[in-house]
LUMTORPA-94658 format. One record per residue (C-alpha): y, z, x. Coordinates in steps of 0.05 Angstrom, whole numbers, padded with zeros to 5 digits, always signed. Layout:
N
YZX ...
***
This chain:
318
+00593+00509-01579 +00572+00451-01534 +00545+00389-01564 +00471+00370-01554 +00455+00321-01496 +00440+00253-01529 +00400+00232-01471 +00355+00292-01479 +00344+00282-01553 +00324+00206-01540 +00275+00231-01485 +00245+00284-01528 +00252+00271-01600 +00223+00320-01648 +00214+00272-01706 +00205+00195-01709 +00234+00163-01769 +00198+00098-01787 +00235+00048-01826 +00194-00013-01849 +00243-00065-01874 +00240-00128-01911 +00296-00167-01942 +00340-00105-01948 +00400-00130-01914 +00445-00103-01969 +00418-00031-01965 +00394-00020-01896 +00457+00005-01867 +00461+00061-01924 +00389+00080-01908 +00399+00085-01832 +00468+00120-01843 +00431+00171-01881 +00380+00183-01827 +00434+00185-01774 +00472+00238-01809 +00418+00288-01811 +00441+00358-01794 +00381+00361-01748 +00399+00310-01695 +00339+00310-01651 +00301+00245-01675 +00291+00173-01664 +00295+00119-01715 +00242+00060-01707 +00263+00000-01751 +00209-00053-01763 +00236-00117-01790 +00175-00149-01824 +00195-00221-01819 +00253-00219-01864 +00287-00284-01885 +00354-00250-01897 +00401-00213-01847 +00361-00148-01845 +00345-00155-01769 +00415-00171-01755 +00440-00105-01792 +00389-00063-01755 +00409-00088-01685 +00481-00078-01702 +00466-00005-01720 +00421+00002-01658 +00479-00020-01614 +00522+00035-01636 +00471+00094-01635 +00421+00097-01581 +00371+00135-01624 +00357+00073-01666 +00305+00023-01638 +00290-00040-01671 +00223-00078-01673 +00210-00147-01709 +00144-00179-01737 +00143-00256-01726 +00114-00260-01797 +00113-00217-01858 +00052-00172-01847 +00061-00118-01902 +00083-00046-01901 +00017-00017-01870 +00022-00063-01811 +00097-00048-01801 +00084+00026-01801 +00026+00024-01757 +00067-00017-01705 +00121+00037-01708 +00066+00091-01698 +00040+00060-01638 +00112+00069-01601 +00131+00136-01637 +00139+00192-01582 +00155+00254-01624 +00120+00316-01651 +00132+00292-01724 +00134+00224-01758 +00162+00210-01826 +00180+00145-01869 +00245+00125-01898 +00242+00059-01938 +00298+00006-01918 +00332+00013-01986 +00323+00088-02000 +00366+00143-01971 +00362+00218-01953 +00405+00279-01965 +00435+00304-01898 +00393+00371-01890 +00327+00336-01906 +00297+00341-01837 +00327+00411-01823 +00298+00440-01890 +00227+00412-01882 +00222+00430-01810 +00241+00500-01822 +00188+00508-01876 +00133+00474-01837 +00103+00534-01801 +00030+00514-01784 +00027+00458-01834 +00002+00393-01817 +00040+00357-01872 +00105+00381-01909 +00127+00341-01969 +00189+00349-02013 +00206+00325-02081 +00234+00254-02089 +00293+00243-02133 +00286+00173-02169 +00352+00139-02172 +00371+00084-02220 +00438+00057-02247 +00459+00085-02322 +00446+00031-02371 +00506+00050-02406 +00552+00063-02347 +00539+00016-02289 +00578+00059-02242 +00538+00121-02256 +00467+00138-02230 +00411+00178-02266 +00365+00220-02226 +00293+00236-02244 +00245+00283-02206 +00181+00254-02185 +00147+00324-02189 +00172+00335-02259 +00148+00264-02279 +00079+00284-02253 +00079+00351-02287 +00084+00389-02226 +00126+00453-02234 +00142+00493-02170 +00192+00550-02158 +00168+00563-02088 +00131+00523-02032 +00055+00518-02041 -00004+00487-02007 -00037+00426-02035 -00110+00414-02040 -00141+00342-02042 -00156+00358-02118 -00080+00374-02127 -00058+00313-02093 -00105+00267-02136 -00096+00304-02200 -00019+00302-02199 -00020+00229-02163 +00026+00247-02109 +00023+00185-02066 +00092+00166-02074 +00115+00230-02035 +00146+00215-01966 +00123+00275-01922 +00134+00293-01849 +00066+00289-01813 +00047+00322-01749 +00032+00261-01704 -00020+00300-01664 -00063+00306-01732 -00061+00230-01739 -00078+00221-01667 -00138+00272-01669 -00167+00237-01723 -00151+00166-01707 -00115+00155-01771 -00074+00095-01788 -00052+00059-01851 -00102+00007-01877 -00071-00059-01855 -00112-00094-01909 -00074-00057-01965 -00006-00076-01990 -00012-00029-02050 -00034+00042-02049 -00031+00048-01972 +00005+00117-01974 -00048+00146-02028 -00106+00123-01986 -00077+00152-01920 -00060+00220-01950 -00126+00223-01987 -00161+00214-01917 -00115+00267-01886 -00131+00318-01937 -00205+00303-01936 -00202+00319-01862 -00173+00385-01874 -00098+00376-01865 -00056+00432-01884 -00006+00406-01936 +00052+00444-01956 +00095+00420-02017 +00165+00440-02025 +00197+00449-02094 +00263+00416-02077 +00278+00345-02061 +00318+00311-02008 +00292+00239-02013 +00331+00189-02057 +00283+00132-02080 +00324+00073-02107 +00286+00045-02171 +00336-00010-02179 +00292-00052-02132 +00227-00037-02180 +00235-00105-02219 +00237-00145-02155 +00176-00108-02121 +00140-00104-02184 +00152-00175-02211 +00080-00188-02204 +00058-00122-02242 -00011-00145-02254 -00028-00153-02180 +00008-00084-02166 -00027-00044-02219 -00095-00078-02208 -00089-00063-02133 -00081+00009-02151 -00140+00008-02195 -00185-00029-02141 -00164+00017-02084 -00175+00083-02126 -00247+00056-02145 -00262+00049-02074 -00245+00116-02062 -00295+00146-02117 -00347+00129-02063 -00311+00173-02009 -00358+00228-01983 -00304+00277-02005 -00315+00257-02077 -00390+00265-02073 -00412+00329-02111 -00343+00341-02133 -00338+00323-02209 -00265+00347-02214 -00240+00304-02160 -00281+00244-02186 -00246+00257-02257 -00178+00261-02221 -00187+00193-02188 -00215+00169-02257 -00152+00193-02293 -00112+00152-02237 -00149+00088-02257 -00140+00100-02330 -00067+00113-02322 -00062+00051-02282 -00098+00009-02337 -00052+00038-02388 +00009+00017-02350 -00018-00048-02337 -00033-00061-02410 +00029-00036-02435 +00069-00085-02387 +00028-00143-02411 +00037-00123-02483 +00112-00112-02477 +00120-00181-02442 +00081-00220-02492 +00118-00186-02547 +00187-00203-02519 +00166-00275-02507 +00136-00276-02578 +00070-00300-02549 +00035-00272-02610 -00031-00311-02602 -00041-00282-02531 -00022-00214-02560 -00076-00216-02610 -00125-00236-02559 -00104-00181-02512 -00112-00128-02565 -00181-00159-02588 -00209-00165-02513 -00185-00097-02486 -00189-00046-02540 -00209+00008-02491 -00139+00003-02459 -00106+00019-02526 -00114+00097-02515 -00087+00102-02443 -00031+00056-02463 -00013+00104-02520 -00014+00164-02472 +00030+00130-02425 +00080+00112-02477 +00076+00185-02507 +00086+00211-02433 +00148+00168-02419 +00179+00185-02487 +00169+00259-02471 +00204+00250-02404 +00261+00216-02435 +00272+00270-02485 
***
């Protein structure tokens, strides 16, 4: 059996893997190695360093020097994930595009499994396995399923509607997307968004009739160890999710669809519950009891969604 011609792969890649990277020097090599180890080798990797202050750019260039499938772009200043992804999309050459965050990783058969199931779909998504270190054994990792956390139970691939997507809040998925669909509808990530940009783009795609196939198994490993760094300002994070979701309530696809409006309303309520819970937890830990009392008095409507959030987390842990 002869090996595939690398020059031909580079000339006609089937998949463009977009890797936005910001201050992930310690994890980027693992991420890129997992992409380069795919059993379906006909792809290109486009790394966009988003003005990192660490050695992210140097790591990317070192890997690109040893594998011609890797290209590296660099933003002069930090522009956010949407701008970085859009820049990579502008130079992508393949039939499909997909995302890999610079501190995550893939299982080796991810592209092969997703492409083999794609058929006539415009979008194919898999489950995401959320990886975090064990609190009791630092050398061990705990896996959680995104679909399980979102109460999605699948035993075979199924097509998602826009209502399914909103109801189960599947914005975190990292699908493969036909580039022709994005080009036909002139779709890009909203550069004004640094939070919720994925949910917004996927919502627009489904509103425009994208055929979306969801697979029951996962091949994407999301590293939750970084959550504390990313979400240090959790107020901005969850408030951003609330505001972007409120904007979608005015979307033409929501008009006359009370079920879809209710699903978006539930997403807002859930974000408010998480925001309230985090504020409550921090004030309690820091013994800021006066502020805690004011919080309970000023935002009593947030207590119910917070209770639901806590109950759900306890159920998942059990």
